VOPAGU-2260 file (C-alpha; in pm, 1 decimal, decimal comma):
REM VOPAGU-2260
SITE   aa  ch    i         X         Y         Z
SITE  MET   A    0   -7181,7    5505,7    8558,5
SITE  GLY   A    1   -7478,1    5741,7    8496,4
SITE  SER   A    2   -7687,6    5955,8    8726,1
SITE  ARG   A    3   -7718,7    5893,5    9087,4
SITE  SER   A    4   -7923,0    6029,3    9370,7
SITE  GLY   A    5   -7873,6    6077,8    9743,3
SITE  ILE   A    6   -8079,7    6206,9   10033,9
SITE  GLY   A    7   -7979,9    6408,0   10329,3
SITE  TYR   A    8   -8152,0    6502,9   10657,8
SITE  ASP   A    9   -8025,9    6732,2   10947,5
SITE  VAL   A   10   -8180,6    6857,1   11260,4
SITE  HIS   A   11   -8050,8    7099,4   11527,6
SITE  ARG   A   12   -8183,8    7248,3   11854,7
SITE  LEU   A   13   -8296,1    7606,9   11864,2
SITE  VAL   A   14   -8121,9    7795,9   12152,5
SITE  GLY   A   15   -8087,2    8147,3   12259,4
SITE  GLY   A   16   -7761,8    8329,5   12215,2
SITE  ARG   A   17   -7670,5    8170,8   11876,3
SITE  PRO   A   18   -7717,3    8319,0   11534,9
SITE  LEU   A   19   -7960,0    8143,3   11291,8
SITE  ILE   A   20   -7747,3    8056,0   10982,1
SITE  LEU   A   21   -7918,0    7883,9   10679,6
SITE  GLY   A   22   -7762,3    7853,4   10354,7
SITE  GLY   A   23   -7481,9    8075,8   10478,3
SITE  VAL   A   24   -7730,6    8362,1   10543,6
SITE  ASP   A   25   -7755,3    8511,4   10892,6
SITE  ILE   A   26   -8129,5    8530,1   10948,0
SITE  PRO   A   27   -8289,7    8772,8   11218,4
SITE  SER   A   28   -8417,2    8549,7   11481,4
SITE  GLU   A   29   -8440,5    8531,1   11868,8
SITE  LYS   A   30   -8293,6    8188,9   11859,1
SITE  GLY   A   31   -8028,2    8020,3   11659,6
SITE  LEU   A   32   -7923,8    7656,8   11599,8
SITE  ASP   A   33   -7700,9    7482,1   11838,6
SITE  GLY   A   34   -7412,5    7272,0   11708,6
SITE  HIS   A   35   -7034,6    7208,6   11674,9
SITE  SER   A   36   -7028,4    7405,6   11346,2
SITE  ASP   A   37   -7236,7    7699,8   11263,4
SITE  ALA   A   38   -7532,6    7442,0   11269,4
SITE  ASP   A   39   -7665,5    7520,8   10924,1
SITE  VAL   A   40   -7911,5    7245,4   10883,6
SITE  LEU   A   41   -7984,4    7336,8   10518,2
SITE  SER   A   42   -7610,1    7313,9   10420,1
SITE  HIS   A   43   -7559,9    6983,2   10618,3
SITE  ALA   A   44   -7865,0    6815,6   10454,0
SITE  ILE   A   45   -7734,5    6919,4   10112,5
SITE  ALA   A   46   -7382,3    6794,6   10193,5
SITE  ASP   A   47   -7522,4    6460,3   10305,0
SITE  ALA   A   48   -7732,3    6418,4   10001,2
SITE  LEU   A   49   -7433,3    6488,8    9765,9
SITE  LEU   A   50   -7207,1    6264,4    9960,3
SITE  GLY   A   51   -7460,3    5983,8    9957,8
SITE  ALA   A   52   -7527,7    6017,9    9589,4
SITE  VAL   A   53   -7164,2    5916,9    9526,2
SITE  GLY   A   54   -7152,0    5654,3    9811,1
SITE  LEU   A   55   -6918,3    5838,9   10047,7
SITE  PRO   A   56   -6966,2    5864,6   10425,9
SITE  ASP   A   57   -7170,0    6151,4   10573,6
SITE  ILE   A   58   -7038,5    6486,8   10695,2
SITE  GLY   A   59   -6961,5    6354,0   11038,9
SITE  HIS   A   60   -6694,3    6134,7   10891,5
SITE  PHE   A   61   -6529,5    6432,4   10730,8
SITE  PHE   A   62   -6595,7    6675,2   10994,8
SITE  PRO   A   63   -6635,4    6492,9   11337,5
SITE  PRO   A   64   -6797,5    6689,9   11615,8
SITE  THR   A   65   -6506,0    6582,2   11841,4
SITE  ASP   A   66   -6262,1    6781,8   11630,0
SITE  GLN   A   67   -6209,7    7106,2   11813,0
SITE  SER   A   68   -5994,5    7241,7   11522,4
SITE  ILE   A   69   -6323,8    7282,2   11330,7
SITE  LYS   A   70   -6544,6    7417,2   11598,5
SITE  GLY   A   71   -6777,4    7696,7   11468,2
SITE  ILE   A   72   -6675,6    7612,8   11101,7
SITE  CYS   A   73   -6897,0    7768,5   10845,2
SITE  SER   A   74   -7104,6    7514,9   10672,9
SITE  LEU   A   75   -7036,2    7669,4   10333,2
SITE  ASP   A   76   -6682,7    7551,3   10398,8
SITE  ILE   A   77   -6830,6    7203,8   10448,2
SITE  LEU   A   78   -6995,5    7228,3   10113,5
SITE  LYS   A   79   -6671,2    7336,6    9937,7
SITE  ARG   A   80   -6497,5    7017,4   10073,9
SITE  VAL   A   81   -6792,8    6816,1    9956,8
SITE  ALA   A   82   -6745,6    6965,8    9608,8
SITE  LEU   A   83   -6383,5    6872,6    9610,8
SITE  GLU   A   84   -6476,8    6517,4    9708,9
SITE  LEU   A   85   -6715,6    6498,7    9419,1
SITE  HIS   A   86   -6470,5    6653,3    9176,2
SITE  GLU   A   87   -6201,0    6398,5    9272,0
SITE  LEU   A   88   -6459,1    6120,7    9169,6
SITE  GLY   A   89   -6540,5    6290,3    8862,1
SITE  ALA   A   90   -6890,1    6367,1    8967,8
SITE  SER   A   91   -7098,0    6671,7    8860,4
SITE  ILE   A   92   -7413,3    6797,6    9025,1
SITE  ILE   A   93   -7720,1    6776,4    8831,7
SITE  ASN   A   94   -7944,5    6943,0    9072,3
SITE  ILE   A   95   -8039,2    6979,9    9452,1
SITE  ASP   A   96   -8376,0    7022,5    9599,6
SITE  SER   A   97   -8412,9    7087,6    9976,0
SITE  THR   A   98   -8704,3    7166,4   10228,9
SITE  LEU   A   99   -8657,7    7340,8   10560,6
SITE  VAL   A  100   -8902,3    7249,1   10832,1
SITE  ALA   A  101   -8963,9    7525,4   11096,8
SITE  GLU   A  102   -9248,9    7720,1   11247,1
SITE  LYS   A  103   -9066,1    8049,3   11207,0
SITE  PRO   A  104   -8899,6    8262,9   11095,8
SITE  LYS   A  105   -9012,9    8291,8   10741,5
SITE  ILE   A  106   -8743,2    8136,7   10521,1
SITE  LEU   A  107   -8850,9    8205,7   10163,2
SITE  PRO   A  108   -8744,0    8583,7   10168,1
SITE  TYR   A  109   -8389,6    8465,3   10215,6
SITE  ALA   A  110   -8410,2    8172,6    9958,9
SITE  ASP   A  111   -8240,8    8348,1    9675,1
SITE  GLU   A  112   -7938,6    8456,9    9879,5
SITE  MET   A  113   -7914,5    8094,3   10025,6
SITE  LYS   A  114   -7914,8    7962,7    9669,7
SITE  LYS   A  115   -7641,2    8212,6    9560,2
SITE  ASN   A  116   -7422,4    8107,9    9864,3
SITE  ILE   A  117   -7471,3    7736,8    9814,9
SITE  ALA   A  118   -7408,9    7762,8    9444,8
SITE  LEU   A  119   -7076,4    7948,7    9496,7
SITE  ALA   A  120   -6955,3    7708,4    9750,8
SITE  LEU   A  121   -7039,1    7409,5    9508,1
SITE  LYS   A  122   -6928,5    7597,0    9194,1
SITE  ILE   A  123   -7279,0    7542,5    9024,3
SITE  ASP   A  124   -7547,4    7758,0    8889,1
SITE  PRO   A  125   -7801,3    7867,7    9148,8
SITE  LYS   A  126   -8076,1    7748,7    8912,5
SITE  LEU   A  127   -7984,6    7401,6    8992,0
SITE  ILE   A  128   -8076,6    7451,2    9359,7
SITE  GLY   A  129   -8429,1    7431,2    9493,8
SITE  ILE   A  130   -8513,5    7559,6    9833,7
SITE  LYS   A  131   -8853,4    7518,0    9989,7
SITE  ALA   A  132   -8994,0    7570,3   10349,6
SITE  THR   A  133   -9282,8    7430,3   10548,9
SITE  THR   A  134   -9404,3    7418,8   10898,9
SITE  ASN   A  135   -9479,5    7105,4   11119,6
SITE  GLU   A  136   -9819,4    7239,7   11189,3
SITE  CYS   A  137   -9728,6    7295,0   11564,8
SITE  MET   A  138   -9680,8    6920,1   11607,7
SITE  GLY   A  139   -9379,9    6754,9   11770,8
SITE  PHE   A  140   -9044,8    6926,0   11862,3
SITE  LEU   A  141   -9040,0    7111,1   11547,4
SITE  GLY   A  142   -9381,7    7230,9   11593,2
SITE  ARG   A  143   -9308,0    7343,3   11943,2
SITE  GLU   A  144   -9016,4    7558,9   11799,9
SITE  GLU   A  145   -8746,3    7341,2   11978,1
SITE  GLY   A  146   -8558,9    7287,2   11679,4
SITE  MET   A  147   -8533,5    7310,0   11292,0
SITE  ALA   A  148   -8474,7    7036,5   11028,5
SITE  ALA   A  149   -8388,8    7018,7   10659,9
SITE  MET   A  150   -8415,6    6750,7   10401,2
SITE  SER   A  151   -8236,9    6732,4   10072,6
SITE  VAL   A  152   -8220,5    6529,4    9750,6
SITE  ALA   A  153   -7925,6    6558,6    9512,1
SITE  SER   A  154   -7862,8    6406,6    9174,0
SITE  VAL   A  155   -7526,7    6384,4    9028,9
SITE  GLU   A  156   -7377,8    6242,5    8702,0
SITE  ILE   A  157   -7066,0    6028,6    8754,5
């Protein structure tokens, strides 16, 4: 079939009393992301981009928030399941590029560790993964530090 691309987007609220997990890395922060899973917006956006690239439904289909048996699931496990779905279709990942949107904390000091975690979950080379960060220039709910968002584009060969 050739190469195909998919996009992913995820957003979660920042709340007290939760860890901030991004790309499987526990980042020191006063607030963490709220969600049914560990609320790792980066991993969720990547998962949706990969699923979209092969025409599969989003992660909510595979991991519904109503399923109590997966409450608190590590999002790296979600990526492992996505990798299995791609493998079953004969798809291989060409590359992934992602952007995190948050006012703080600084994300880039953790980018290499995030890449390693994501690459291990997806069974790909970390060099195939791009992770960038930006702020929302203090505008909107992201700028007011009420939440964090991530966008991702993935290319696959199928």
